[in-house]
LUMSETOR-205269 format. One record per atom (N, C-alpha, C): residue number from 1; residue in three letters; atom name; x, y, z. Coordinates in steps of 0.2 Angstrom, whole numbers, always signed. Each point is the difference from the previous one (the first is absolute). Layout:
BEGIN
rec seq=NUM	type=ala	atom=CA	xx=X	yy=Y	zz=Z $
...
end
This chain:
BEGIN
rec seq=1	type=met	atom=N	xx=-69	yy=+53	zz=-216 $
rec seq=1	type=met	atom=CA	xx=+5	yy=+5	zz=+5 $
rec seq=1	type=met	atom=C	xx=-3	yy=-1	zz=+8 $
rec seq=2	type=lys	atom=N	xx=-7	yy=-1	zz=+0 $
rec seq=2	type=lys	atom=CA	xx=-3	yy=+0	zz=+8 $
rec seq=2	type=lys	atom=C	xx=+1	yy=-6	zz=+2 $
rec seq=3	type=asn	atom=N	xx=+1	yy=-5	zz=-4 $
rec seq=3	type=asn	atom=CA	xx=+4	yy=-8	zz=+3 $
rec seq=3	type=asn	atom=C	xx=+7	yy=+1	zz=+4 $
rec seq=4	type=lys	atom=N	xx=+4	yy=+6	zz=-4 $
rec seq=4	type=lys	atom=CA	xx=+7	yy=-1	zz=+2 $
rec seq=4	type=lys	atom=C	xx=+0	yy=+5	zz=+7 $
rec seq=5	type=ile	atom=N	xx=-4	yy=+4	zz=+0 $
rec seq=5	type=ile	atom=CA	xx=+1	yy=+4	zz=+6 $
rec seq=5	type=ile	atom=C	xx=-3	yy=-4	zz=+7 $
rec seq=6	type=ile	atom=N	xx=-6	yy=-6	zz=-2 $
rec seq=6	type=ile	atom=CA	xx=-2	yy=-2	zz=+7 $
rec seq=6	type=ile	atom=C	xx=+6	yy=-6	zz=+0 $
rec seq=7	type=leu	atom=N	xx=+3	yy=-4	zz=-5 $
rec seq=7	type=leu	atom=CA	xx=+4	yy=-3	zz=+2 $
rec seq=7	type=leu	atom=C	xx=+6	yy=+3	zz=+4 $
rec seq=8	type=thr	atom=N	xx=+3	yy=+7	zz=-3 $
rec seq=8	type=thr	atom=CA	xx=+5	yy=+3	zz=+4 $
rec seq=8	type=thr	atom=C	xx=-1	yy=+0	zz=+8 $
rec seq=9	type=ala	atom=N	xx=-8	yy=+3	zz=+0 $
rec seq=9	type=ala	atom=CA	xx=-3	yy=+0	zz=+7 $
rec seq=9	type=ala	atom=C	xx=+2	yy=-5	zz=+5 $
rec seq=10	type=leu	atom=N	xx=-4	yy=-6	zz=-5 $
rec seq=10	type=leu	atom=CA	xx=+1	yy=-7	zz=+6 $
rec seq=10	type=leu	atom=C	xx=+8	yy=+0	zz=+2 $
rec seq=11	type=leu	atom=N	xx=+5	yy=+0	zz=-6 $
rec seq=11	type=leu	atom=CA	xx=+5	yy=-1	zz=+1 $
rec seq=11	type=leu	atom=C	xx=+4	yy=+2	zz=+7 $
rec seq=12	type=leu	atom=N	xx=-3	yy=+6	zz=-1 $
rec seq=12	type=leu	atom=CA	xx=+5	yy=+6	zz=+6 $
rec seq=12	type=leu	atom=C	xx=-3	yy=-2	zz=+5 $
rec seq=13	type=phe	atom=N	xx=-8	yy=-1	zz=+2 $
rec seq=13	type=phe	atom=CA	xx=-3	yy=+0	zz=+5 $
rec seq=13	type=phe	atom=C	xx=+3	yy=-9	zz=+2 $
rec seq=14	type=gly	atom=N	xx=+1	yy=-4	zz=-3 $
rec seq=14	type=gly	atom=CA	xx=+2	yy=-6	zz=+3 $
rec seq=14	type=gly	atom=C	xx=+9	yy=-1	zz=+0 $
rec seq=15	type=ser	atom=N	xx=+4	yy=+5	zz=-2 $
rec seq=15	type=ser	atom=CA	xx=+5	yy=+1	zz=+3 $
rec seq=15	type=ser	atom=C	xx=+0	yy=+4	zz=+6 $
rec seq=16	type=tyr	atom=N	xx=-4	yy=+6	zz=+0 $
rec seq=16	type=tyr	atom=CA	xx=+0	yy=+2	zz=+6 $
rec seq=16	type=tyr	atom=C	xx=-3	yy=-5	zz=+7 $
rec seq=17	type=gln	atom=N	xx=-4	yy=-4	zz=-2 $
rec seq=17	type=gln	atom=CA	xx=-1	yy=-4	zz=+6 $
rec seq=17	type=gln	atom=C	xx=+6	yy=-4	zz=+3 $
rec seq=18	type=ile	atom=N	xx=+3	yy=-3	zz=-4 $
rec seq=18	type=ile	atom=CA	xx=+6	yy=-4	zz=-1 $
rec seq=18	type=ile	atom=C	xx=+6	yy=+4	zz=+6 $
rec seq=19	type=asn	atom=N	xx=+0	yy=+8	zz=-1 $
rec seq=19	type=asn	atom=CA	xx=+3	yy=+3	zz=+2 $
rec seq=19	type=asn	atom=C	xx=+0	yy=+3	zz=+6 $
rec seq=20	type=ala	atom=N	xx=-7	yy=+0	zz=+0 $
rec seq=20	type=ala	atom=CA	xx=-2	yy=+3	zz=+7 $
rec seq=20	type=ala	atom=C	xx=+1	yy=-2	zz=+6 $
rec seq=21	type=gln	atom=N	xx=+0	yy=-8	zz=-2 $
rec seq=21	type=gln	atom=CA	xx=+1	yy=-4	zz=+6 $
rec seq=21	type=gln	atom=C	xx=+6	yy=+0	zz=+5 $
rec seq=22	type=cys	atom=N	xx=+6	yy=+3	zz=-4 $
rec seq=22	type=cys	atom=CA	xx=+6	yy=+1	zz=+4 $
rec seq=22	type=cys	atom=C	xx=-2	yy=+8	zz=+1 $
rec seq=23	type=phe	atom=N	xx=-3	yy=+5	zz=+0 $
rec seq=23	type=phe	atom=CA	xx=+0	yy=+5	zz=+2 $
rec seq=23	type=phe	atom=C	xx=-5	yy=+2	zz=+4 $
rec seq=24	type=ala	atom=N	xx=-4	yy=-2	zz=+0 $
rec seq=24	type=ala	atom=CA	xx=-7	yy=+0	zz=+4 $
rec seq=24	type=ala	atom=C	xx=+2	yy=+1	zz=+7 $
rec seq=25	type=ala	atom=N	xx=-5	yy=+5	zz=+4 $
rec seq=25	type=ala	atom=CA	xx=+3	yy=-1	zz=+6 $
rec seq=25	type=ala	atom=C	xx=-2	yy=-3	zz=+6 $
rec seq=26	type=pro	atom=N	xx=+3	yy=-1	zz=+5 $
rec seq=26	type=pro	atom=CA	xx=-1	yy=-7	zz=+3 $
rec seq=26	type=pro	atom=C	xx=-6	yy=-2	zz=+5 $
rec seq=27	type=ser	atom=N	xx=-4	yy=-3	zz=+1 $
rec seq=27	type=ser	atom=CA	xx=-6	yy=-1	zz=+1 $
rec seq=27	type=ser	atom=C	xx=+3	yy=-6	zz=+6 $
rec seq=28	type=ile	atom=N	xx=+6	yy=+0	zz=+3 $
rec seq=28	type=ile	atom=CA	xx=+0	yy=-7	zz=+6 $
rec seq=28	type=ile	atom=C	xx=+2	yy=+4	zz=+4 $
rec seq=29	type=lys	atom=N	xx=+1	yy=+6	zz=+2 $
rec seq=29	type=lys	atom=CA	xx=+0	yy=+5	zz=+7 $
rec seq=29	type=lys	atom=C	xx=-5	yy=+0	zz=+4 $
rec seq=30	type=lys	atom=N	xx=+1	yy=-6	zz=+6 $
rec seq=30	type=lys	atom=CA	xx=-6	yy=+0	zz=+4 $
rec seq=30	type=lys	atom=C	xx=+2	yy=+1	zz=+8 $
rec seq=31	type=pro	atom=N	xx=-4	yy=+3	zz=+3 $
rec seq=31	type=pro	atom=CA	xx=+4	yy=+4	zz=+7 $
rec seq=31	type=pro	atom=C	xx=+0	yy=-7	zz=+4 $
rec seq=32	type=ile	atom=N	xx=+7	yy=-1	zz=+4 $
rec seq=32	type=ile	atom=CA	xx=+0	yy=-5	zz=+4 $
rec seq=32	type=ile	atom=C	xx=-5	yy=+2	zz=+6 $
rec seq=33	type=thr	atom=N	xx=-5	yy=-5	zz=+0 $
rec seq=33	type=thr	atom=CA	xx=-6	yy=+1	zz=+8 $
rec seq=33	type=thr	atom=C	xx=+2	yy=-5	zz=+6 $
rec seq=34	type=glu	atom=N	xx=-2	yy=+1	zz=+4 $
rec seq=34	type=glu	atom=CA	xx=-1	yy=-4	zz=+6 $
rec seq=34	type=glu	atom=C	xx=-4	yy=-5	zz=-1 $
rec seq=35	type=asn	atom=N	xx=-1	yy=-6	zz=+2 $
rec seq=35	type=asn	atom=CA	xx=-6	yy=-3	zz=+0 $
rec seq=35	type=asn	atom=C	xx=+1	yy=-5	zz=+8 $
rec seq=36	type=ser	atom=N	xx=-5	yy=-5	zz=+1 $
rec seq=36	type=ser	atom=CA	xx=+0	yy=-3	zz=+6 $
rec seq=36	type=ser	atom=C	xx=+4	yy=-6	zz=+2 $
rec seq=37	type=asn	atom=N	xx=+5	yy=+0	zz=-6 $
rec seq=37	type=asn	atom=CA	xx=+7	yy=-5	zz=+2 $
rec seq=37	type=asn	atom=C	xx=+6	yy=+3	zz=+0 $
rec seq=38	type=gln	atom=N	xx=+0	yy=+5	zz=+5 $
rec seq=38	type=gln	atom=CA	xx=+6	yy=+6	zz=+0 $
rec seq=38	type=gln	atom=C	xx=+4	yy=-3	zz=+4 $
rec seq=39	type=glu	atom=N	xx=-1	yy=-6	zz=+5 $
rec seq=39	type=glu	atom=CA	xx=+7	yy=-2	zz=+3 $
rec seq=39	type=glu	atom=C	xx=+4	yy=-4	zz=-4 $
rec seq=40	type=lys	atom=N	xx=-4	yy=-3	zz=-5 $
rec seq=40	type=lys	atom=CA	xx=+3	yy=-4	zz=-5 $
rec seq=40	type=lys	atom=C	xx=+5	yy=+1	zz=-6 $
rec seq=41	type=asp	atom=N	xx=-6	yy=+6	zz=-1 $
rec seq=41	type=asp	atom=CA	xx=+5	yy=+5	zz=-7 $
rec seq=41	type=asp	atom=C	xx=+6	yy=+3	zz=+1 $
rec seq=42	type=lys	atom=N	xx=+4	yy=+0	zz=-4 $
rec seq=42	type=lys	atom=CA	xx=+6	yy=+3	zz=-2 $
rec seq=42	type=lys	atom=C	xx=+0	yy=+5	zz=-4 $
rec seq=43	type=ile	atom=N	xx=+4	yy=+5	zz=-2 $
rec seq=43	type=ile	atom=CA	xx=+0	yy=+3	zz=-7 $
rec seq=43	type=ile	atom=C	xx=+7	yy=-1	zz=-1 $
rec seq=44	type=val	atom=N	xx=+1	yy=-2	zz=-5 $
rec seq=44	type=val	atom=CA	xx=+7	yy=+2	zz=-4 $
rec seq=44	type=val	atom=C	xx=-1	yy=+5	zz=-6 $
rec seq=45	type=lys	atom=N	xx=+7	yy=+4	zz=-1 $
rec seq=45	type=lys	atom=CA	xx=+1	yy=+4	zz=-5 $
rec seq=45	type=lys	atom=C	xx=+5	yy=-3	zz=-5 $
rec seq=46	type=leu	atom=N	xx=-1	yy=+1	zz=-7 $
rec seq=46	type=leu	atom=CA	xx=+6	yy=-6	zz=-3 $
rec seq=46	type=leu	atom=C	xx=+0	yy=+5	zz=-5 $
rec seq=47	type=lys	atom=N	xx=+9	yy=+1	zz=-1 $
rec seq=47	type=lys	atom=CA	xx=+2	yy=+6	zz=-7 $
rec seq=47	type=lys	atom=C	xx=-1	yy=-8	zz=-5 $
rec seq=48	type=ile	atom=N	xx=-4	yy=+2	zz=-5 $
rec seq=48	type=ile	atom=CA	xx=+0	yy=-3	zz=-7 $
rec seq=48	type=ile	atom=C	xx=+5	yy=+3	zz=-5 $
rec seq=49	type=thr	atom=N	xx=+3	yy=-3	zz=-3 $
rec seq=49	type=thr	atom=CA	xx=+4	yy=+2	zz=-7 $
rec seq=49	type=thr	atom=C	xx=-2	yy=-2	zz=-6 $
rec seq=50	type=gly	atom=N	xx=+2	yy=+3	zz=-5 $
rec seq=50	type=gly	atom=CA	xx=-3	yy=-3	zz=-6 $
rec seq=50	type=gly	atom=C	xx=-7	yy=+3	zz=-2 $
rec seq=51	type=leu	atom=N	xx=-2	yy=+4	zz=+3 $
rec seq=51	type=leu	atom=CA	xx=-8	yy=+5	zz=-1 $
rec seq=51	type=leu	atom=C	xx=+0	yy=+4	zz=-5 $
rec seq=52	type=thr	atom=N	xx=-2	yy=+0	zz=-6 $
rec seq=52	type=thr	atom=CA	xx=+1	yy=+6	zz=-5 $
rec seq=52	type=thr	atom=C	xx=-6	yy=+2	zz=-1 $
rec seq=53	type=cys	atom=N	xx=-8	yy=-2	zz=+2 $
rec seq=53	type=cys	atom=CA	xx=-5	yy=+4	zz=-3 $
rec seq=53	type=cys	atom=C	xx=-5	yy=-3	zz=+7 $
rec seq=54	type=ala	atom=N	xx=-4	yy=+3	zz=-2 $
rec seq=54	type=ala	atom=CA	xx=-7	yy=-2	zz=+3 $
rec seq=54	type=ala	atom=C	xx=-2	yy=-6	zz=+0 $
rec seq=55	type=gly	atom=N	xx=+2	yy=-3	zz=-5 $
rec seq=55	type=gly	atom=CA	xx=-1	yy=-8	zz=-3 $
rec seq=55	type=gly	atom=C	xx=+2	yy=-3	zz=+3 $
rec seq=56	type=cys	atom=N	xx=+7	yy=+1	zz=+3 $
rec seq=56	type=cys	atom=CA	xx=+4	yy=-5	zz=+2 $
rec seq=56	type=cys	atom=C	xx=-3	yy=+0	zz=+8 $
rec seq=57	type=ala	atom=N	xx=-1	yy=+5	zz=+2 $
rec seq=57	type=ala	atom=CA	xx=-1	yy=+1	zz=+7 $
rec seq=57	type=ala	atom=C	xx=-7	yy=-5	zz=+1 $
rec seq=58	type=asn	atom=N	xx=-6	yy=+2	zz=-4 $
rec seq=58	type=asn	atom=CA	xx=-5	yy=-7	zz=+0 $
rec seq=58	type=asn	atom=C	xx=+2	yy=-7	zz=+0 $
rec seq=59	type=his	atom=N	xx=+5	yy=-1	zz=-4 $
rec seq=59	type=his	atom=CA	xx=+2	yy=-6	zz=+1 $
rec seq=59	type=his	atom=C	xx=+3	yy=-4	zz=+7 $
rec seq=60	type=val	atom=N	xx=+3	yy=+6	zz=+2 $
rec seq=60	type=val	atom=CA	xx=+3	yy=-4	zz=+5 $
rec seq=60	type=val	atom=C	xx=-5	yy=+1	zz=+6 $
rec seq=61	type=ser	atom=N	xx=-6	yy=+4	zz=+0 $
rec seq=61	type=ser	atom=CA	xx=-5	yy=+1	zz=+4 $
rec seq=61	type=ser	atom=C	xx=-4	yy=-6	zz=+0 $
rec seq=62	type=ser	atom=N	xx=-1	yy=-2	zz=-6 $
rec seq=62	type=ser	atom=CA	xx=-4	yy=-6	zz=-1 $
rec seq=62	type=ser	atom=C	xx=+4	yy=-8	zz=+3 $
rec seq=63	type=ala	atom=N	xx=+6	yy=+1	zz=-1 $
rec seq=63	type=ala	atom=CA	xx=+3	yy=-7	zz=+2 $
rec seq=63	type=ala	atom=C	xx=+0	yy=+1	zz=+9 $
rec seq=64	type=leu	atom=N	xx=-1	yy=+6	zz=+2 $
rec seq=64	type=leu	atom=CA	xx=+1	yy=+1	zz=+7 $
rec seq=64	type=leu	atom=C	xx=-9	yy=-2	zz=+1 $
rec seq=65	type=lys	atom=N	xx=-5	yy=+2	zz=-1 $
rec seq=65	type=lys	atom=CA	xx=-5	yy=-3	zz=+1 $
rec seq=65	type=lys	atom=C	xx=-2	yy=-7	zz=+0 $
rec seq=66	type=asn	atom=N	xx=+5	yy=-4	zz=-5 $
rec seq=66	type=asn	atom=CA	xx=-2	yy=-6	zz=+2 $
rec seq=66	type=asn	atom=C	xx=+4	yy=-3	zz=+4 $
rec seq=67	type=ile	atom=N	xx=+2	yy=+1	zz=+5 $
rec seq=67	type=ile	atom=CA	xx=+4	yy=-3	zz=+5 $
rec seq=67	type=ile	atom=C	xx=-4	yy=-1	zz=+4 $
rec seq=68	type=asp	atom=N	xx=-3	yy=-5	zz=+5 $
rec seq=68	type=asp	atom=CA	xx=-3	yy=-2	zz=+5 $
rec seq=68	type=asp	atom=C	xx=+3	yy=+4	zz=+6 $
rec seq=69	type=gly	atom=N	xx=-3	yy=+5	zz=+3 $
rec seq=69	type=gly	atom=CA	xx=+2	yy=+3	zz=+6 $
rec seq=69	type=gly	atom=C	xx=+0	yy=+6	zz=+0 $
rec seq=70	type=val	atom=N	xx=+0	yy=+3	zz=-7 $
rec seq=70	type=val	atom=CA	xx=+2	yy=+7	zz=-1 $
rec seq=70	type=val	atom=C	xx=-7	yy=+5	zz=+1 $
rec seq=71	type=val	atom=N	xx=+0	yy=+2	zz=+3 $
rec seq=71	type=val	atom=CA	xx=-7	yy=+5	zz=+5 $
rec seq=71	type=val	atom=C	xx=-3	yy=+5	zz=-5 $
rec seq=72	type=glu	atom=N	xx=+6	yy=+5	zz=-2 $
rec seq=72	type=glu	atom=CA	xx=+0	yy=+5	zz=-4 $
rec seq=72	type=glu	atom=C	xx=+7	yy=+1	zz=-3 $
rec seq=73	type=gln	atom=N	xx=+1	yy=+3	zz=-6 $
rec seq=73	type=gln	atom=CA	xx=+6	yy=+4	zz=-3 $
rec seq=73	type=gln	atom=C	xx=-2	yy=+4	zz=-3 $
rec seq=74	type=ser	atom=N	xx=+8	yy=+5	zz=+0 $
rec seq=74	type=ser	atom=CA	xx=-2	yy=+5	zz=-6 $
rec seq=74	type=ser	atom=C	xx=+7	yy=+2	zz=-3 $
rec seq=75	type=val	atom=N	xx=+1	yy=-1	zz=-6 $
rec seq=75	type=val	atom=CA	xx=+6	yy=+1	zz=-5 $
rec seq=75	type=val	atom=C	xx=-1	yy=+7	zz=-2 $
rec seq=76	type=glu	atom=N	xx=+6	yy=+4	zz=+1 $
rec seq=76	type=glu	atom=CA	xx=+1	yy=+6	zz=-2 $
rec seq=76	type=glu	atom=C	xx=+4	yy=+1	zz=-6 $
rec seq=77	type=tyr	atom=N	xx=-2	yy=+2	zz=-6 $
rec seq=77	type=tyr	atom=CA	xx=+4	yy=+1	zz=-5 $
rec seq=77	type=tyr	atom=C	xx=+0	yy=+9	zz=-1 $
rec seq=78	type=pro	atom=N	xx=+2	yy=+6	zz=-2 $
rec seq=78	type=pro	atom=CA	xx=+8	yy=-3	zz=+2 $
rec seq=78	type=pro	atom=C	xx=+1	yy=+1	zz=+6 $
rec seq=79	type=gly	atom=N	xx=+5	yy=-3	zz=+4 $
rec seq=79	type=gly	atom=CA	xx=+1	yy=+0	zz=+6 $
rec seq=79	type=gly	atom=C	xx=+3	yy=-7	zz=+2 $
rec seq=80	type=asp	atom=N	xx=-2	yy=-3	zz=-3 $
rec seq=80	type=asp	atom=CA	xx=+3	yy=-9	zz=-2 $
rec seq=80	type=asp	atom=C	xx=-2	yy=-4	zz=+9 $
rec seq=81	type=ile	atom=N	xx=-3	yy=+3	zz=+4 $
rec seq=81	type=ile	atom=CA	xx=-1	yy=-4	zz=+6 $
rec seq=81	type=ile	atom=C	xx=-6	yy=-4	zz=+1 $
rec seq=82	type=ala	atom=N	xx=-1	yy=-5	zz=+1 $
rec seq=82	type=ala	atom=CA	xx=-5	yy=-3	zz=+3 $
rec seq=82	type=ala	atom=C	xx=-1	yy=-2	zz=+6 $
rec seq=83	type=thr	atom=N	xx=-7	yy=+4	zz=+4 $
rec seq=83	type=thr	atom=CA	xx=-2	yy=-1	zz=+8 $
rec seq=83	type=thr	atom=C	xx=-6	yy=-6	zz=-1 $
rec seq=84	type=ile	atom=N	xx=+3	yy=-5	zz=+3 $
rec seq=84	type=ile	atom=CA	xx=-4	yy=-6	zz=+2 $
rec seq=84	type=ile	atom=C	xx=-2	yy=-3	zz=+8 $
rec seq=85	type=lys	atom=N	xx=-7	yy=+1	zz=+1 $
rec seq=85	type=lys	atom=CA	xx=-3	yy=-2	zz=+6 $
rec seq=85	type=lys	atom=C	xx=+1	yy=-9	zz=-3 $
rec seq=86	type=tyr	atom=N	xx=+2	yy=-3	zz=+7 $
rec seq=86	type=tyr	atom=CA	xx=-2	yy=-7	zz=-1 $
rec seq=86	type=tyr	atom=C	xx=+0	yy=-3	zz=+6 $
rec seq=87	type=glu	atom=N	xx=-3	yy=-8	zz=+0 $
rec seq=87	type=glu	atom=CA	xx=-1	yy=-3	zz=+6 $
rec seq=87	type=glu	atom=C	xx=+7	yy=-4	zz=+1 $
rec seq=88	type=ala	atom=N	xx=+2	yy=+1	zz=+6 $
rec seq=88	type=ala	atom=CA	xx=+7	yy=-4	zz=+1 $
rec seq=88	type=ala	atom=C	xx=+0	yy=-6	zz=-1 $
rec seq=89	type=ser	atom=N	xx=-6	yy=-2	zz=+3 $
rec seq=89	type=ser	atom=CA	xx=-1	yy=-9	zz=+0 $
rec seq=89	type=ser	atom=C	xx=-2	yy=-2	zz=-6 $
rec seq=90	type=lys	atom=N	xx=-1	yy=+4	zz=-6 $
rec seq=90	type=lys	atom=CA	xx=-1	yy=-3	zz=-6 $
rec seq=90	type=lys	atom=C	xx=+5	yy=+1	zz=-5 $
rec seq=91	type=thr	atom=N	xx=+4	yy=+5	zz=-1 $
rec seq=91	type=thr	atom=CA	xx=+6	yy=+2	zz=-3 $
rec seq=91	type=thr	atom=C	xx=+5	yy=+4	zz=+3 $
rec seq=92	type=asn	atom=N	xx=+6	yy=+3	zz=-5 $
rec seq=92	type=asn	atom=CA	xx=+5	yy=+4	zz=+4 $
rec seq=92	type=asn	atom=C	xx=+3	yy=+3	zz=-6 $
rec seq=93	type=pro	atom=N	xx=+5	yy=+4	zz=+1 $
rec seq=93	type=pro	atom=CA	xx=+2	yy=+5	zz=-5 $
rec seq=93	type=pro	atom=C	xx=+4	yy=-5	zz=-5 $
rec seq=94	type=ala	atom=N	xx=+3	yy=-5	zz=+2 $
rec seq=94	type=ala	atom=CA	xx=+4	yy=-6	zz=-5 $
rec seq=94	type=ala	atom=C	xx=-5	yy=-2	zz=-5 $
rec seq=95	type=ala	atom=N	xx=-4	yy=+0	zz=+2 $
rec seq=95	type=ala	atom=CA	xx=-6	yy=-4	zz=-7 $
rec seq=95	type=ala	atom=C	xx=-3	yy=+5	zz=-3 $
rec seq=96	type=met	atom=N	xx=+0	yy=+7	zz=+3 $
rec seq=96	type=met	atom=CA	xx=-2	yy=+5	zz=-5 $
rec seq=96	type=met	atom=C	xx=+6	yy=+2	zz=-5 $
rec seq=97	type=ile	atom=N	xx=+5	yy=+0	zz=+2 $
rec seq=97	type=ile	atom=CA	xx=+6	yy=+2	zz=-3 $
rec seq=97	type=ile	atom=C	xx=+1	yy=-6	zz=-7 $
rec seq=98	type=lys	atom=N	xx=-1	yy=-6	zz=+4 $
rec seq=98	type=lys	atom=CA	xx=-1	yy=-4	zz=-5 $
rec seq=98	type=lys	atom=C	xx=-5	yy=+0	zz=-7 $
rec seq=99	type=ala	atom=N	xx=-6	yy=+1	zz=+2 $
rec seq=99	type=ala	atom=CA	xx=-6	yy=+0	zz=-5 $
rec seq=99	type=ala	atom=C	xx=+2	yy=+6	zz=-4 $
rec seq=100	type=ile	atom=N	xx=+4	yy=+5	zz=+3 $
rec seq=100	type=ile	atom=CA	xx=+2	yy=+8	zz=-5 $
rec seq=100	type=ile	atom=C	xx=+5	yy=-1	zz=-5 $
rec seq=101	type=gly	atom=N	xx=+4	yy=-7	zz=+2 $
rec seq=101	type=gly	atom=CA	xx=+6	yy=-1	zz=-2 $
rec seq=101	type=gly	atom=C	xx=-3	yy=-5	zz=-7 $
rec seq=102	type=lys	atom=N	xx=-6	yy=-2	zz=+2 $
rec seq=102	type=lys	atom=CA	xx=-3	yy=-7	zz=-7 $
rec seq=102	type=lys	atom=C	xx=+0	yy=+6	zz=-5 $
rec seq=103	type=thr	atom=N	xx=-5	yy=+6	zz=+2 $
rec seq=103	type=thr	atom=CA	xx=-2	yy=+5	zz=-5 $
rec seq=103	type=thr	atom=C	xx=+6	yy=+3	zz=-4 $
rec seq=104	type=gly	atom=N	xx=+5	yy=-1	zz=+3 $
rec seq=104	type=gly	atom=CA	xx=+6	yy=+5	zz=-5 $
rec seq=104	type=gly	atom=C	xx=+3	yy=+4	zz=+4 $
rec seq=105	type=tyr	atom=N	xx=-2	yy=+2	zz=+6 $
rec seq=105	type=tyr	atom=CA	xx=+3	yy=+6	zz=+4 $
rec seq=105	type=tyr	atom=C	xx=+4	yy=-2	zz=+5 $
rec seq=106	type=lys	atom=N	xx=+4	yy=+3	zz=+2 $
rec seq=106	type=lys	atom=CA	xx=+3	yy=+0	zz=+7 $
rec seq=106	type=lys	atom=C	xx=-3	yy=+5	zz=+6 $
rec seq=107	type=ala	atom=N	xx=+0	yy=-5	zz=+7 $
rec seq=107	type=ala	atom=CA	xx=-1	yy=+3	zz=+6 $
rec seq=107	type=ala	atom=C	xx=+3	yy=+0	zz=+6 $
rec seq=108	type=glu	atom=N	xx=+2	yy=+6	zz=+3 $
rec seq=108	type=glu	atom=CA	xx=+3	yy=-1	zz=+7 $
rec seq=108	type=glu	atom=C	xx=-5	yy=+3	zz=+6 $
rec seq=109	type=val	atom=N	xx=+1	yy=-1	zz=+4 $
rec seq=109	type=val	atom=CA	xx=-4	yy=+1	zz=+8 $
rec seq=109	type=val	atom=C	xx=+2	yy=+8	zz=+1 $
rec seq=110	type=ile	atom=N	xx=-3	yy=+3	zz=+0 $
rec seq=110	type=ile	atom=CA	xx=+3	yy=+7	zz=+2 $
rec seq=110	type=ile	atom=C	xx=+0	yy=+1	zz=+10 $
rec seq=111	type=asn	atom=N	xx=-7	yy=-3	zz=+2 $
rec seq=111	type=asn	atom=CA	xx=-1	yy=+1	zz=+5 $
rec seq=111	type=asn	atom=C	xx=-6	yy=-6	zz=+1 $
rec seq=112	type=glu	atom=N	xx=-1	yy=-4	zz=+8 $
rec seq=112	type=glu	atom=CA	xx=-7	yy=-3	zz=+1 $
rec seq=112	type=glu	atom=C	xx=-1	yy=+3	zz=+7 $
rec seq=113	type=thr	atom=N	xx=-8	yy=-1	zz=+1 $
rec seq=113	type=thr	atom=CA	xx=-4	yy=+4	zz=+6 $
rec seq=113	type=thr	atom=C	xx=-6	yy=-4	zz=+3 $
rec seq=114	type=lys	atom=N	xx=-1	yy=+0	zz=+7 $
rec seq=114	type=lys	atom=CA	xx=-6	yy=-3	zz=-2 $
rec seq=114	type=lys	atom=C	xx=-4	yy=+5	zz=+2 $
rec seq=115	type=ser	atom=N	xx=-8	yy=-2	zz=-4 $
rec seq=115	type=ser	atom=CA	xx=-5	yy=+6	zz=+0 $
rec seq=115	type=ser	atom=C	xx=-2	yy=+2	zz=+7 $
rec seq=116	type=lys	atom=N	xx=+1	yy=+6	zz=-1 $
rec seq=116	type=lys	atom=CA	xx=-4	yy=+4	zz=+6 $
rec seq=116	type=lys	atom=C	xx=-7	yy=-2	zz=+2 $
rec seq=117	type=asn	atom=N	xx=-2	yy=-1	zz=+6 $
rec seq=117	type=asn	atom=CA	xx=-6	yy=+1	zz=+3 $
rec seq=117	type=asn	atom=C	xx=-2	yy=+4	zz=+2 $
rec seq=118	type=lys	atom=N	xx=-7	yy=+3	zz=-4 $
rec seq=118	type=lys	atom=CA	xx=-4	yy=+6	zz=+2 $
rec seq=118	type=lys	atom=C	xx=-5	yy=-2	zz=+5 $
rec seq=119	type=ala	atom=N	xx=-1	yy=+5	zz=+7 $
rec seq=119	type=ala	atom=CA	xx=-4	yy=-2	zz=+4 $
rec seq=119	type=ala	atom=C	xx=-6	yy=+3	zz=-3 $
end
């Protein structure tokens, strides 16, 4: 009887670990801050379609982190918006959209601005 209880608990806990990945609170929200490369940096907002959970947002976030030139990024779920600060000399929104597309999601530019210089 004791073995059945332990086995049941282990199965439930293992199932919880698998399901918790999709329902975990996203830990990828990072504020976009200014840095010393302000003149070169741009900020783009992308609308992401196909996100169904925080795990999806983490997947997109990981793809963006692997792009050379991405300085900071934040992927919001719910909301389905990616805010990306990047070095214009190293990458561009088209490259980001392509990387997101490889993960199985679609993205389109909402707006693009130069990073403002704070004195």
